[in-house]
C-alpha positions as CSV (number, residue, x, y, z in Angstrom):
1,M,8.4,-9.6,12.1
2,N,12.2,-9.6,11.7
3,I,14.2,-10.6,8.7
4,E,14.2,-14.5,9.9
5,E,10.6,-14.4,10.3
6,I,9.6,-13.1,7.1
7,S,12.2,-15.3,5.5
8,I,10.6,-18.4,6.9
9,Y,7.2,-17.2,6.0
10,V,7.9,-16.1,2.4
11,N,10.3,-19.2,2.0
12,L,13.3,-17.3,0.7
13,D,16.7,-16.9,1.9
14,K,17.4,-14.1,4.5
15,K,19.9,-12.5,2.0
16,I,17.4,-12.1,-0.7
17,I,14.9,-10.5,2.0
18,T,17.5,-8.3,3.0
19,D,18.5,-7.0,-0.5
20,I,15.0,-6.2,-0.9
21,Q,14.9,-4.3,2.1
22,H,17.3,-2.2,1.1
23,Y,14.8,-0.6,-1.7
24,Y,12.1,-0.1,0.9
25,N,14.7,1.7,3.2
26,E,15.6,4.6,0.5
27,P,15.4,8.1,2.1
28,H,12.4,9.4,0.3
29,R,10.2,6.8,1.4
30,F,8.1,7.6,4.7
31,Y,5.0,5.5,4.3
32,H,5.9,3.0,1.5
33,S,8.6,1.6,3.6
34,W,9.8,-1.7,5.2
35,N,7.2,-1.1,7.9
36,H,4.2,-1.2,5.4
37,I,5.6,-4.5,4.5
38,I,5.8,-5.9,7.8
39,Q,2.5,-4.7,8.5
40,G,1.2,-6.5,5.6
41,F,2.7,-9.8,6.3
42,K,1.2,-9.4,10.0
43,E,-2.1,-8.9,8.3
44,F,-1.9,-12.0,6.2
45,R,-0.8,-14.1,9.3
46,E,-3.8,-12.7,11.2
47,L,-5.9,-13.5,8.2
48,E,-4.8,-17.4,8.4
49,K,-4.7,-17.7,12.1
50,Q,-8.5,-16.7,12.2
51,N,-8.9,-19.2,9.4
52,I,-10.5,-16.3,7.2
53,F,-8.3,-17.1,4.0
54,K,-5.2,-19.0,3.1
55,I,-2.5,-17.0,1.8
56,T,-0.7,-18.1,-1.2
57,Q,2.8,-18.1,-2.1
58,D,2.1,-15.6,-4.8
59,M,0.6,-13.4,-2.7
60,K,3.6,-13.6,-0.3
61,I,6.0,-12.7,-3.3
62,A,3.8,-10.1,-4.6
63,W,3.5,-8.5,-1.3
64,L,7.0,-8.4,-0.8
65,F,7.9,-6.8,-4.2
66,H,4.7,-4.5,-4.7
67,D,6.4,-1.3,-3.5
68,S,9.8,-2.2,-4.2
69,V,10.3,0.7,-6.6
70,Y,8.4,3.6,-5.3
71,L,9.2,7.0,-6.8
72,P,6.2,9.8,-6.1
73,F,7.7,11.7,-8.8
74,S,7.7,9.2,-11.5
75,T,6.3,9.7,-14.8
76,G,5.6,7.4,-18.0
77,T,6.4,3.7,-16.5
78,T,4.6,3.3,-13.4
79,N,5.9,2.0,-10.1
80,E,4.0,-1.1,-10.4
81,E,5.5,-1.9,-13.8
82,L,9.0,-1.3,-12.3
83,S,8.5,-3.1,-9.2
84,I,7.2,-6.2,-11.6
85,K,10.5,-5.7,-13.7
86,L,12.7,-5.8,-10.4
87,M,10.7,-9.1,-9.3
88,E,11.1,-10.9,-12.5
89,F,15.1,-9.7,-12.3
90,Y,15.3,-11.3,-8.8
91,N,13.5,-14.4,-9.9
92,S,15.7,-15.0,-13.1
93,T,18.6,-14.4,-11.2
94,K,18.3,-15.5,-7.9
95,I,15.0,-17.0,-6.5
96,K,14.0,-19.1,-9.3
97,L,10.5,-19.8,-8.5
98,P,8.1,-21.2,-11.2
99,L,7.0,-18.7,-13.9
100,E,3.2,-19.6,-13.4
101,L,3.7,-18.1,-9.7
102,I,5.6,-15.3,-10.9
103,E,2.7,-14.6,-13.5
104,E,0.4,-14.8,-10.7
105,S,2.3,-12.2,-8.5
106,K,2.5,-9.9,-11.7
107,K,-1.4,-9.6,-11.7
108,L,-1.6,-8.8,-8.1
109,I,1.2,-6.2,-8.3
110,K,-0.3,-4.8,-11.4
111,A,-3.9,-4.7,-9.5
112,T,-2.5,-2.4,-6.9
113,E,-2.2,0.4,-9.8
114,K,-6.0,1.1,-9.7
115,H,-7.1,-1.2,-7.1
116,N,-9.3,-3.3,-8.9
117,A,-10.0,-6.7,-7.7
118,F,-10.6,-9.6,-10.1
119,D,-11.1,-12.3,-7.6
120,E,-11.4,-13.1,-4.0
121,K,-7.5,-13.4,-3.8
122,S,-7.1,-10.0,-5.1
123,A,-9.6,-8.5,-3.1
124,I,-7.8,-9.7,0.0
125,F,-4.6,-8.6,-1.3
126,L,-5.8,-4.7,-2.0
127,D,-7.7,-4.6,1.1
128,V,-4.5,-5.3,3.0
129,D,-2.9,-2.9,1.1
130,M,-5.4,0.0,2.2
131,A,-5.9,-1.3,5.6
132,Y,-4.6,1.9,7.1
133,L,-7.4,3.9,5.8
134,G,-9.5,2.1,8.3
135,S,-7.2,2.2,11.3
136,D,-7.8,3.9,14.3
137,Y,-8.1,7.8,13.8
138,N,-4.2,8.6,15.3
139,T,-2.8,5.8,13.5
140,F,-4.5,7.2,10.2
141,L,-3.1,10.7,10.7
142,N,0.2,9.5,11.3
143,I,0.2,7.7,8.1
144,R,-1.1,10.5,6.2
145,K,1.6,12.8,7.5
146,K,4.3,10.5,6.3
147,V,2.5,10.3,2.8
148,R,2.9,14.0,3.1
149,Q,6.5,13.8,3.3
150,E,6.7,11.6,0.3
151,Y,5.0,14.5,-1.8
152,I,7.3,17.3,0.1
153,M,7.9,18.5,-3.8
154,Y,4.0,19.6,-3.5
155,N,2.9,23.0,-1.7
156,D,0.3,22.6,1.2
157,V,-2.5,23.8,-1.0
158,D,-2.0,21.6,-3.9
159,F,-1.5,18.6,-1.5
160,A,-4.6,19.8,0.2
161,K,-6.4,19.5,-3.3
162,G,-4.8,15.9,-4.0
163,T,-5.8,14.7,-0.8
164,I,-9.9,16.1,-1.1
165,Q,-10.0,14.5,-4.4
166,F,-8.5,10.9,-3.3
167,Y,-10.8,11.0,-0.5
168,L,-13.9,12.1,-2.5
169,S,-13.2,9.4,-5.1
170,M,-12.9,7.0,-2.2
171,L,-16.2,8.0,-0.4
172,Q,-18.2,8.0,-3.8
173,K,-17.5,4.3,-4.2
174,E,-20.3,1.8,-3.0
175,K,-17.8,-0.1,-1.2
176,I,-14.3,1.0,-0.5
177,Y,-13.1,-2.7,0.3
178,Q,-13.4,-5.2,-1.9
179,S,-13.6,-8.6,0.7
180,E,-15.7,-9.2,3.0
181,Y,-12.9,-9.0,5.4
182,G,-12.1,-5.7,4.6
183,L,-15.6,-4.5,4.6
184,L,-16.4,-6.0,8.0
185,K,-13.0,-4.8,9.4
186,Y,-12.1,-1.3,7.8
187,E,-14.9,0.0,6.0
188,K,-16.9,2.0,8.6
189,N,-13.5,3.5,10.2
190,A,-12.2,4.3,6.9
191,R,-15.1,6.5,5.8
192,I,-15.0,8.4,9.3
193,N,-11.5,8.8,9.1
194,M,-11.5,10.6,5.7
195,L,-14.7,12.3,6.4
196,E,-12.8,13.8,9.4
197,D,-9.7,14.5,7.6
198,L,-11.5,16.0,4.8
199,N,-12.6,18.9,6.8
200,N,-8.9,19.7,7.8
201,Q,-7.9,19.5,4.1
202,K,-10.7,22.1,3.4
203,N,-9.5,24.4,6.3
204,I,-6.0,24.3,4.9
205,L,-7.8,25.5,1.3
206,N,-9.7,28.3,3.3
207,S,-6.9,29.4,5.4
208,N,-4.9,30.0,2.5
209,K,-7.5,31.7,0.6
210,L,-7.7,34.2,3.6
211,K,-3.9,34.9,3.5
212,F,-4.1,35.9,0.0
213,K,-7.1,38.0,0.4
214,V,-5.0,40.1,3.3
């Protein structure tokens, strides 16, 4: 989807979409980039095309802004809270959408912090955000490499430890995806992908242990 298509889909001026795109094009972003936003909007349109779920305006606005602030090294105020503040700034100065709609968008963005759905709409939203986990294995690995680039401040061992912890926390859940759509489309692949890469990450830890022994 190009800027014009997104502008029409979200019902916002192209200038505003272009402004917001700049945040996603920051040099430290590799996965949490504009492409992530495009893929999510494509997924939304597919949901509507298949008559699975009607994507509401608050979902579209929330998706547009949900990663607008992304600092992997941030402390204190969360990226989600900062993204909400940026959305509120744009709404008060440029967009001028009803406050009720913005409040609903805020709830969806806030939910991405811990990925706990509170209704069907938020379940769909969160599952789209985590869709990459259940993609084909090559796509999954390519995205994980991009995530690694965003955490370049960590050495391989520490990043592997964090990745293992993340995978185990996901795999221990009864359900990774919270909507019927996500469960049917992504659940099986996500578990296969993470189990496969779990072994890769463990190998990284083991190989580094051997280096220290030598």
